[in-house]
N, C-alpha and C positions, 0 to 999 in steps of 0.2 A: 519166783523171780518175776519181775515186770520186764518183759523183753519187748523192745521196739525193733522193727525191721525196716530199714531205709533202703529203697531201691526202686526199680522200675515197676510200673503198673501198665499192662498192655493187653490188647486182644490180638489173637492170631486168626487171620482169615486164610484158610487153606483150601485151595481149589485144585480140581483134577481135570486135566485135558486128555481126552481119549484119542490122542494122536501123538505125533512126534514133532518137536520144535524144528528139528533139522530138515524135515520135509517141507516146512513152510518158509524157509529162508532161501532167497535167491542170492548167491554170492555177488553177482554183478550189480545188484540193487541195494547192497548193504548200506550205502551212504544215505539212502532214502527209505530206511526201514520203517514200515508202518504195518503192524500186525494186530489182529484181534482174534482171540481164541474162544470158541464156544465151550463153555465150562459145563461139565456133567454133574459135578458135586461141589458143594461148598460146606465146609466145616468151620464154624466159628468157635474158637476156644478161648477161655479166660487164661491169661498168662501174666508174664512179668515176674521177675525173680522174687521181689518183695512180696507180692500177692501170693505166689506159690508157696513160699516158706511160711507165710502167715496162715494160709489154709491148713498146712500140715500141723503147725503149732496149735491151731484152733481145734483140730481133731483130738489133740491131747488134753484139751480143756484149759489151756494156758492163757487165753484171752490176749493174744499178741496185739501190739499196737502197730498198725500199718502207717509208715511215713513215706510219702511220695507225692508226686503231682499227677493229676488227672484232669480231664476236661468235664464240661457240663454233661457229657454223654456217659458219665461214670455211674449214674444212679442205679441202673439195673445190676451192674457189677457190684456196686456197694451193697445192695440188698442181698445178693448171693453170699458175699463175704460175711456180712452181719449175721446171717442165718447159720454160718459155720464157725461162729465164735471169734470173729476177728473184730477188733476195735478200729473202725474206719473213721472215727470222728476227727482225726487229725490230718486227714488227707487234704493237701492243698489243691484247690480247684481253680484252674486257669479260666480267665474270662475271655481268652482269645483263641485258645487252641483245643483241639480234640485230644482225647486220651491216645497215648502211643499205640501204633498199629503196625503189625507185621503182615504183609500181604504176599502170598506165595502161590504160584501155579506150578504144578508138577505134571510132566507128560508121562506117556506110557513107558518110557525108558528110565524114569526116575530123574530126568534132568529137571532143573528148577529155574524159574525166573522169579525173582523176589524183590521186594522193596520194604524198607523200614521207615516209617514216619515217626520221628521222635515226639513231635507234638508237645503236649504239656510237660513231658519229661524234662524239657530244656529249662523249665521254671523251677525245678526241684532245688536249684541253687539258692532260691529265696527262702527256703525253710530253715528255721532256727530250732534247735532241739530243746533249749532250756525252757521256753514257754510250755512245751509239751510235758516236760518233766515236772514243771511246777504244777500243772493242772492235774497230773496223775499222782503227785506226792513222791516223785522220784522215779528214776529208771535204773534198773540193776545191770542191764546190758543192752547195747545197741549193735545190731548187726548192720554193717554198711556194705550193701550189695551193689551190683552193677546198676548204674544210674547215670545221669548227667555227670561227667567227670568233675566239674567244678563243685557240684553238690557233694560228691564223695569226699573230696579234699576238705571242703568246709566242715562236713560232719566229723571227720577224723580230728581236725584241728580243734573243734569245739569240745569233743570228748576229752582230748588231752588237757585242754585248758581248764575244763570244769571238773576233771577227775571222774568222768563217767567211763566205766569199763566198756570196751567195744571189741567187736570181731570184724576183721577185714576180709572181704570176699569179693574181690574185683572181677573175677571170672572173665567174661568176654570183653570187658572194657579195657583189659590190660593191653590189648593190641592197639587201642586208640590213645592210651595215656603215655606221657613222656616220663622219663626216669625220675625227675624231681617230684612229680605227682604220685608216682608209685611209692617212692620213699616216704612221702608224707602220709600216705594211706596206711602203710605197713607199720611205721614207727610206733611202738608202744601198744600194739594190739594184744589183747588177751588171747585171742584166737586168730589164726590165719588159715583160711580155707582156699584150696586150689586143687585142680587135677594135675596130672603129671606134666602136661604140656605147659599149663599156666605156671606151675612151680618153676620150670626152667626159664620161662619168659620173664617172670618176676626177677629172677636172679640176673638175667641178662640186662634188663632195663634199669635196675637199681645199681648194678655194678657190685652188688654184695654177694658173697659166697653163701652157701647154706649155713655155715657157722656164723657168718655175720648176721644173717636174718634171725637165727635162733638167739642171738644176743639181744635182739630188739623186740621179740615177741614172746608171749608166754608159752603157747602151744601151737605147733604147726600141724594141720590136718590135711593130708594129701590123699585124694580119692584115686583109686587105681583101676577103675572099671571092674571087669570080671575078677580081677585079682584082689579086690577088697579095698582096704584103707591102711595107710601108714600114719602113725602119730609120732612126732618128734618134739622133745624138750631139751633144753640146754643141759648138758652133763648127765643125761639119762639115756639108756638104751632105747632104740626105736621099738615101738609096739606095732605089730602087724596083725590086723584083724581080717580074716577071710570074708569074702562076700557071703551074703545069706542065700539060702536055698531058693531057687526060682522055679515057679510052676510053668505057666505058659506066657512067654514074653509077648507083649502087644505093641508097646510104644515107649521108647526110652526118654521121650521129652519130659523134662521136669524131675528126672531121677535125682539129680544133684541137689535140687531144692528140697525134695522130700528127705534126702539124707540129712541135710542141715537141720530140718525141722526135728527129726528124730534125735539127732545128736544133741541139739540144744535143749530139748525136753529132758533127756536123761541127765544132761549137765546141770540143769536147773534143780533136779531132784537130789543132787549131790552124789551121783553115782560115779564110778571110776571112768577114766577116759576110755578104757577098753570096752566097758559096758556101754558107754555112750555111743561108741562107734558101732557096736552090735545093734543097738536100737536104731541108729541111723540107717544101717544096711537093711534091716528088716522093714523099715518104713519105705526105703527106696524101692524094694522089690514089689511092694504093694502098688506103687506108682507105675512100675514097669509092666505090671500085669493089667493095667487099665489103659483106655484110649484117651490120653490127655493128662496134663499135669495137675488138674484139680478134679479128676473124675474117679479117683480111687476112694474106697471106703475102708476106714481103719477102725477096727473094734478091739477091745481088750482081748477077746478070745483069739482073733486072727493074729494079733501081734505076738501074744504069748506062744501060740502054736508055732509061728515062724521062728521065734527065738529058740524054742526047745529043739525043733528039727535042725536048726542051723548051729546052735552053740551049746546045747545041752540043758538039762533040767535046772541046773543051778542058776544059769542066766535067766531063764524064764521065771523062776521063783523069786529072784531078787527084784525083777521089774514089776511083777504082778501087783504088788501093793500100791503102786503109784497110778495104776490105770483105772 
């Protein structure tokens, strides 16, 4: 399958302050707040949901197509993704804005002060999918992830109009989107991804029940954290897939993106939905055991071993030929 992933491209600048914010704030002077913190550590991580998912798909050798907007400062990040099997040739480069950036300072008590600069992401609404599909000889599936909301709606409308299969994955942008936007994004999706909270929020914002949504999408995939994954289809019993075995957890950032990469890889191979969720879970724990959403290493041996330990020899044997 030729899979395109549309969504955010960003870098995370994570800083540590070896003190307490509360001790630096004088309540009587709160109206004239002016603070500067001496930072002990800075960790710059590659991120953005589309880039994270593409990184995972690249690890499976699927040459995913990254669709999103970045700034002129994207070149180092582009080189990293290119080396990891991602097609970045269709990334829209803004002439005015930097690549989106998340900047966060965490104190000794794990309190955080953070800002998110959308930057070039706001220009993703200018991207049209058809020229990309034409240059590639067609697209089999477009995953529409968290991005500029106008871009998300535009991509879903274009997919419906042009008959391109798509997966809806609004994630954190659900909180920002209004009901009509969410309905437009969900309607006609082959796959709908969400966690438990996002599932409930989507139903609240659309005004549609769970049954209403299953009338409008092919398959609904709900991640349940440590409880695994639930898969629902109209007129069929739910499928519950337990989480994969975990070694030493390090950082959960990007786990959901890694799950989607594993799920879509197995889906592209024609495996069952249950098996796809198992591959997704096994990929997600590789991410959990690494420090950052694109810092994990995925090998055939490590994935097969995790599948066998988590789901049995039959699961491992069925997946092995595709790796």
